[in-house]
C-alpha positions in Angstrom: -21.3 -7.7 -14.1 -18.3 -6.5 -12.1 -18.9 -4.4 -9.1 -18.1 -0.7 -9.9 -15.2 0.9 -8.1 -15.2 4.4 -6.7 -12.1 6.2 -5.6 -12.3 8.5 -2.5 -9.0 9.2 -0.9 -10.7 10.8 2.1 -14.3 9.3 2.2 -17.0 11.2 4.1 -18.6 8.7 6.4 -21.4 9.4 8.8 -23.8 6.8 10.3 -22.4 4.1 8.0 -23.2 6.3 4.9 -20.7 7.5 2.4 -21.3 10.6 0.4 -20.0 10.6 -3.2 -19.8 13.8 -5.2 -17.6 15.4 -7.8 -16.0 13.3 -10.6 -16.8 10.0 -8.9 -20.5 10.9 -8.6 -20.5 11.9 -12.3 -18.9 8.6 -13.3 -21.7 6.7 -11.4 -24.3 8.9 -13.1 -22.9 8.3 -16.6 -22.8 4.5 -15.8 -26.5 4.8 -14.7 -25.9 3.4 -11.2 -29.2 3.0 -9.4 -30.4 2.5 -5.8 -29.8 -1.0 -4.4 -26.7 -1.4 -6.7 -23.6 -2.7 -4.9 -20.4 -0.7 -5.3 -17.0 -0.7 -3.9 -15.2 2.4 -2.5 -11.4 2.4 -2.3 -9.2 5.0 -0.7 -6.1 4.1 -2.7 -4.2 3.1 0.4 -5.6 -0.4 1.0 -9.0 0.2 2.5 -12.1 -0.9 0.7 -15.7 -0.4 1.6 -18.5 -2.5 0.1 -21.7 -0.4 0.0 -25.2 -0.3 -1.4 -26.4 2.8 -3.2 -29.3 4.4 -1.3 -29.9 7.4 -3.4 -28.6 8.9 -6.6 -29.4 12.6 -6.9 -28.2 15.3 -9.3 -25.2 16.4 -7.3 -24.3 13.4 -5.1 -24.8 9.7 -4.5 -25.3 8.3 -1.0 -24.3 4.7 -0.3 -24.7 2.5 2.9 -21.6 0.6 4.0 -22.1 -3.1 4.4 -18.5 -4.3 4.8 -15.0 -2.8 5.4 -11.8 -4.6 4.3 -8.1 -3.9 4.7 -6.2 -5.3 1.7 -2.5 -6.2 2.3 0.0 -4.5 0.1 1.6 -6.4 -2.8 5.0 -7.7 -1.6 6.5 -6.9 -5.0 7.6 -3.2 -5.2 7.9 -2.6 -9.0 9.0 0.8 -10.3 8.9 1.7 -14.0 11.2 4.5 -15.1 9.8 5.4 -18.6 11.5 7.9 -20.9 9.1 10.6 -22.1 7.6 9.7 -25.5 4.6 11.2 -27.3 1.6 11.7 -25.0 -0.7 9.1 -26.5 1.9 6.3 -26.2 3.0 7.5 -22.7 -0.6 7.5 -21.4 -1.3 4.1 -22.9 1.8 2.7 -21.1 0.6 4.3 -17.8 -2.8 2.7 -18.0 -1.6 -0.8 -18.9 1.4 -1.1 -16.5 -0.9 -0.2 -13.7 -3.3 -3.0 -14.7 -0.3 -5.3 -14.8 0.8 -4.3 -11.3 3.5 -1.6 -11.4 3.5 0.3 -8.1 5.4 3.5 -9.1 6.0 5.3 -12.4 8.9 7.7 -12.9 9.0 9.7 -16.2 12.4 11.0 -17.3 14.2 12.7 -20.1 16.6 10.5 -22.0 19.2 11.7 -24.5 17.1 10.7 -27.5 13.7 11.7 -26.0 11.8 13.6 -28.7 9.4 15.1 -26.1 10.3 17.9 -23.7 9.9 17.5 -19.9 6.3 18.5 -19.7 4.7 17.7 -16.4 1.1 16.6 -16.9 0.8 15.1 -13.4 -2.8 15.8 -12.8 -3.9 14.0 -16.0 -1.4 11.2 -15.5 -2.6 10.6 -12.0 -6.2 10.5 -13.2 -5.3 7.8 -15.7 -3.5 5.8 -13.0 -6.5 6.0 -10.7 -8.9 4.8 -13.4 -6.6 1.9 -14.2 -6.3 1.0 -10.6 -10.1 1.0 -10.2 -10.7 -1.1 -13.2 -8.1 -3.7 -12.3 -8.9 -3.7 -8.5 -5.5 -2.5 -7.4 -6.3 -1.1 -3.9 -3.0 0.8 -3.6 -3.0 3.5 -6.2 0.5 3.7 -7.8 2.5 6.9 -7.5 3.3 9.0 -10.6 6.3 11.3 -10.0 7.3 14.5 -11.7 9.7 14.1 -14.6 13.3 13.4 -13.6 16.6 13.4 -15.3 18.3 10.2 -16.4 21.0 10.6 -13.8 18.4 11.0 -11.0 16.7 7.8 -12.2 19.8 5.6 -12.3 20.9 6.8 -8.8 17.8 5.2 -7.2 18.4 2.2 -4.9 16.8 -1.1 -5.8 17.5 -4.8 -5.2 17.0 -5.5 -8.9 18.0 -3.0 -11.6 16.9 -3.8 -15.1 17.6 -1.8 -18.3 15.6 -3.3 -21.2 17.7 -2.8 -24.3 17.3 -3.7 -27.9 20.9 -4.9 -28.3 23.5 -6.7 -26.1 20.9 -7.6 -23.5 20.9 -10.9 -21.5 18.2 -13.0 -19.9 15.8 -11.5 -17.4 15.7 -14.3 -14.9 19.3 -14.2 -13.9 19.2 -10.4 -13.6 16.5 -10.4 -11.0 17.6 -10.5 -7.3 14.2 -9.8 -5.7 12.1 -6.8 -4.7 12.2 -3.9 -5.0 12.7 -3.8 -8.8 13.5 -0.8 -10.9 13.2 -1.2 -14.6 14.1 1.3 -17.3 12.4 1.8 -20.7 14.1 4.1 -23.2 12.7 6.5 -25.8 11.6 5.7 -29.3 15.2 6.3 -30.5 16.7 3.8 -28.1 19.5 4.2 -25.6 22.8 5.9 -26.4 26.0 3.9 -25.8 26.8 6.4 -23.0 23.5 5.8 -21.2 24.0 2.1 -21.3 27.5 2.3 -20.0 26.6 4.7 -17.2 23.6 2.5 -16.2 25.9 -0.6 -16.1 28.2 1.3 -13.9 25.4 1.9 -11.3 24.3 -1.7 -11.2 21.8 -2.0 -14.0 21.6 -5.3 -16.0 20.8 -4.9 -19.7 18.1 -7.3 -20.6 16.7 -8.3 -24.0 13.0 -8.5 -24.9 13.7 -10.6 -28.0 14.7 -10.0 -31.5 11.8 -7.7 -32.4 12.1 -4.0 -31.9 9.2 -3.0 -29.6 7.7 0.4 -29.2 8.4 2.1 -25.8 4.9 1.6 -24.5 4.8 -2.1 -25.6 8.2 -2.7 -23.9 6.9 -1.1 -20.7 3.9 -3.4 -20.6 5.8 -6.6 -21.6 8.6 -5.8 -19.2 6.3 -5.5 -16.2 4.5 -8.7 -17.1 7.7 -10.7 -17.4 9.1 -9.4 -14.2 6.0 -10.3 -12.3 6.0 -13.7 -13.9 9.6 -14.4 -13.1 9.2 -13.4 -9.5 6.1 -15.5 -9.1 3.7 -12.6 -8.7 
C-alpha cells in the first residue's frame, strides 16, 4: 500500500513530533490510519517528512519524524492557461493536469466561454493539493484568480503553445524549452481574432489530431505531450 501523504504548509514540530489537526487529521481518520503506520508530510514547497503515527485521537494525530528530505524542483516550468468551462469539466482538468506535472494553472475568460468569471479559488486549490498529494508532487502548483485573454497572452515564456482544432502544426518544432505556457480554449473553440492575436504575441498553433477533444481532455493530453517531447 502506498504511504499516505499529509499536506501541512506550516507544520508544527516539537521534539521531533508533528501535530496534525483540521482537514488533514480528518482525512487520516476517514482512512483509518492507526498507530505505527508510516505517513509522509509535505509542505508543498519541497520539504517532506517521513513519520510514524504515535497516536490518533478524536481531534488530532501525533506523528514522530524519522526522516527529512528536500526534493529538488522539477526543471520543467509548465503553465496551463485554461478557458473557463463548466465546473465539473474544469475541476477534472485541474486534478489530472496536476497529476501529469503542470506547475501553474491560470483560468481565463475566452470570447466563447459559456461560464462567467467565477473565482472558486479555495475549492480549486483544495483539488490541486489533493492531486499533488496523490501523485507525490512535492511542490503544490499555484492556481491563479481568473484572468482575461489579453492578460494571459501577454505572459512571458520560452515556449508559447496554443492548442487549436484547425490550422495547427506539430508540437515538437513549436517547443523551444522551459518555461512553457500552453493555452486551451473553451468548448466553442477559439475565434479567428483570438488565434490571430495569439500568433502576434509569439504563440504557435498546435494540433492535437483530427478528433475534436473536450477542453478538459485537451488540457490533460497537451500537458502529457509537452512533458514527453521535452524529455520530462
